[in-house]
C-alpha positions, 0 to 999 in steps of 0.5 A, a space after each residue: 510455515 508456506 500456509 502462515 507466510 502466504 496468509 501473512 502476505 495476504 493479511 497485509 495486502 487486504 489492511 493495506 487497502 482497507 486502510 487506504 480506503 479510509 485515508 482517502 474517505 476521511 480526505 472526502 469528508 474533510 478530516 484528513 487528520 484522521 488519515 494522517 493517524 492511519 498513516 501511522 498505523 501503515 507504517 507499521 506494515 513494513 514489519 510483516 513486509 520485511 519479514 516476507 522479504 526475509 523469509 522469501 529465500 527460504 520459500 523459493 519465491 520468484 525475483 517478481 515477489 521481491 520486487 513487489 515487497 520492495 516496491 511497497 516498502 519503497 512507497 512506504 519510505 517515501 510517504 514517511 519522508 514526504 508526509 511525516 518526517 519533511 513535511 513537504 507540500 508535494 502535491 502541487 507539483 506535477 512531476 513529483 505526483 505522478 512519480 509518487 502515484 505511480 510508485 503507490 500503484 506499483 507497490 500497491 499493484 504488487 501486493 495483489 501478487 503477494 495476496 495471490 499466493 495465499 489462494 483464491 479466497 483471499 485474491 478476490 477480496 484483496 481485488 476488490 479492496 484495490 479496485 475500491 481504493 483505486 477509484 477513490 484514489 482518483 476521486 479524492 484527488 479531483 475533489 480535494 486536490 491531496 
């Protein structure tokens, strides 16, 4: 059970990074509507994250593991409300953007720790995808303002 749970966490991290890269790439290509559909998929990743959170006590996970998953879930909830439910145009309000991006990087950075439980074979690709995602985050913001 431990190995499968670790594999699930790593898979969620890698899949999220890849999907975020696609969102930013579509924004750069002038096709943000495709990124919106990818966002719906990203919300589905909350299900395995909740599962990981529920399994954590059985696996004696440290407090940091809980924090890493909760931060990712918190960003997903914030994203759901800001962009999909309330549809608030918040990206022009500096303090909101700073808070949003800080939570995004706290959540996605924490997923590196979750992926690390599956070993080096998952940690290295997760780290590479995280770095690509991080660069694209700022490049697409500078180019598109989104």
